[in-house]
C-alpha positions as CSV (number, residue, x, y, z in Angstrom):
1,M,57.7,-5.3,159.0
2,F,60.8,-7.5,159.0
3,A,61.6,-6.9,155.3
4,V,61.9,-3.0,156.2
5,A,64.3,-3.6,159.1
6,A,66.1,-6.3,156.8
7,E,66.3,-3.9,153.7
8,Q,68.1,-1.3,155.8
9,Y,71.1,-4.0,156.1
10,L,71.5,-4.3,152.5
11,P,73.5,-1.3,151.5
12,V,75.9,-2.0,154.4
13,I,75.8,-5.9,154.4
14,D,79.6,-6.2,153.8
15,A,80.2,-4.3,156.9
16,V,78.6,-6.7,159.2
17,D,81.5,-8.9,160.5
18,E,81.1,-9.6,164.1
19,P,79.9,-13.1,164.4
20,T,76.9,-12.6,166.8
21,E,75.7,-9.7,164.7
22,R,76.2,-11.8,161.4
23,S,74.1,-14.5,162.9
24,Q,71.2,-12.3,163.9
25,V,71.3,-10.4,160.6
26,V,71.2,-13.8,158.8
27,G,68.1,-14.8,160.9
28,L,66.3,-11.2,160.4
29,L,67.1,-11.7,156.6
30,R,65.6,-15.3,156.4
31,H,62.6,-14.0,158.1
32,A,61.9,-11.3,155.9
33,A,62.8,-13.6,153.1
34,D,60.0,-16.0,154.3
35,Q,57.6,-13.1,154.5
36,A,58.4,-12.0,150.9
37,S,57.8,-15.7,149.7
38,G,54.4,-15.6,151.3
39,I,53.3,-12.7,149.2
40,G,55.2,-14.0,146.1
41,D,57.8,-11.3,146.0
42,Y,60.6,-13.4,144.6
43,A,62.8,-10.5,143.6
44,L,63.0,-9.3,147.1
45,M,63.2,-12.8,148.5
46,G,66.2,-13.5,146.0
47,T,67.8,-10.5,147.3
48,L,67.4,-11.1,151.0
49,L,68.5,-14.8,150.5
50,A,71.8,-13.7,148.5
51,A,72.7,-11.3,151.4
52,A,72.1,-13.8,154.1
53,L,74.4,-16.1,152.0
54,S,77.1,-13.6,152.2
55,R,77.0,-13.3,155.9
56,V,76.4,-17.0,156.9
57,D,79.2,-19.0,158.6
58,P,80.2,-21.5,156.2
59,S,80.4,-24.3,158.7
60,E,76.7,-23.7,159.3
61,T,75.9,-26.2,156.7
62,D,72.1,-26.8,157.8
63,T,71.5,-22.8,157.5
64,L,73.6,-22.9,154.0
65,L,71.3,-25.6,152.7
66,E,68.2,-23.9,154.0
67,L,69.1,-20.6,152.5
68,R,70.2,-22.1,149.4
69,T,66.8,-24.1,149.1
70,A,64.9,-21.0,149.5
71,R,67.1,-19.0,147.1
72,H,66.8,-21.8,144.5
73,A,62.8,-21.4,144.8
74,A,63.0,-17.6,144.3
75,L,65.2,-18.0,141.3
76,Y,62.7,-20.6,139.9
77,G,59.6,-18.3,140.8
78,M,61.4,-15.5,138.8
79,G,62.0,-17.8,135.6
80,R,65.8,-17.4,136.2
81,L,66.4,-21.1,135.6
82,D,69.9,-21.1,134.6
83,E,70.7,-19.2,137.8
84,A,68.4,-21.8,139.6
85,D,70.3,-24.8,138.1
86,E,73.6,-23.2,139.5
87,E,72.1,-22.8,142.7
88,Y,70.9,-26.3,142.7
89,R,74.5,-27.7,142.1
90,A,75.6,-25.6,145.1
91,I,73.0,-27.3,147.2
92,E,74.0,-30.6,146.0
93,A,77.8,-30.0,146.5
94,A,77.0,-28.7,150.2
95,A,74.8,-31.8,150.9
96,Q,77.6,-34.1,149.5
97,E,79.9,-32.5,151.7
98,S,77.8,-32.5,154.8
99,Y,76.8,-36.0,154.4
100,S,80.5,-37.2,153.6
101,S,81.5,-35.4,156.9
102,G,80.2,-37.9,159.0
103,C,76.2,-37.2,158.8
104,I,74.6,-40.8,158.4
105,V,71.1,-40.2,156.7
106,G,68.1,-40.6,159.0
107,A,70.4,-40.8,162.1
108,S,69.6,-37.4,163.5
109,R,67.0,-34.6,163.1
110,R,69.7,-32.3,161.3
111,C,70.0,-35.1,158.9
112,A,66.3,-35.5,158.1
113,A,66.0,-31.6,157.5
114,R,69.2,-31.9,155.0
115,K,67.5,-34.7,153.1
116,S,64.1,-32.8,153.2
117,S,65.8,-29.7,152.1
118,M,67.4,-31.8,149.1
119,M,64.3,-33.3,148.3
120,R,62.6,-29.9,147.9
121,A,65.4,-28.6,145.9
122,Q,65.3,-31.5,143.6
123,S,61.6,-31.6,143.0
124,C,61.8,-27.7,142.1
125,C,64.8,-28.2,139.8
126,V,62.8,-31.0,138.1
127,M,59.9,-28.8,137.8
128,S,62.2,-26.0,136.1
129,R,63.0,-28.0,133.4
130,T,59.6,-29.3,132.7
131,P,58.0,-27.7,129.5
132,V,54.9,-25.6,130.2
133,I,52.0,-26.3,127.7
134,R,49.7,-23.1,127.7
135,A,46.1,-23.7,126.9
136,N,44.6,-21.4,124.3
137,T,42.5,-19.0,126.2
138,R,41.1,-17.2,123.2
139,G,38.9,-19.9,122.6
140,P,38.4,-21.6,119.2
141,T,39.4,-20.0,116.0
142,S,37.4,-20.2,112.9
C-alpha cells in the first residue's frame, strides 16, 4: 500500500522542496522501502531509498545513515557489489563526520543506533566480498 503512494512521488521527486513535505516524503519512501525489503524486491527498495536520499536534509545524520545502510543492503541483494562498496564508503564517511562532530560512542541512544547501523553495514560489506562456493546440484558425474 505504501509502495503505491511512494511510487507516485518518484517522477516528481525533485519538485518536493518544502521542508515539512520533504520530511513526510522521506518517511513514506522509507516505509515503502521497508515493505519492499520484506518481499525481497531489492530493485524497488533501491529506487525508493535513492529518492529518499535525494530529499533528506543533510543535517539529519541518523536518517542519512539509516537510508544509506538500507540502500547498501539493497545493492548487495541485487549483486551490485561495486555500488554497494561505494555506498559503504559514504556510510563510513557520514559516520566519521557524525562521531567527530561531538558524538561520543555509547553516550546516547542515537550514537548507539549509529554504531549499530555501521556494524550492519560493515558485516554486509564483508559478506559482499566473500566468495560464494556453489554446491554441485546435479549429483555425481560418471
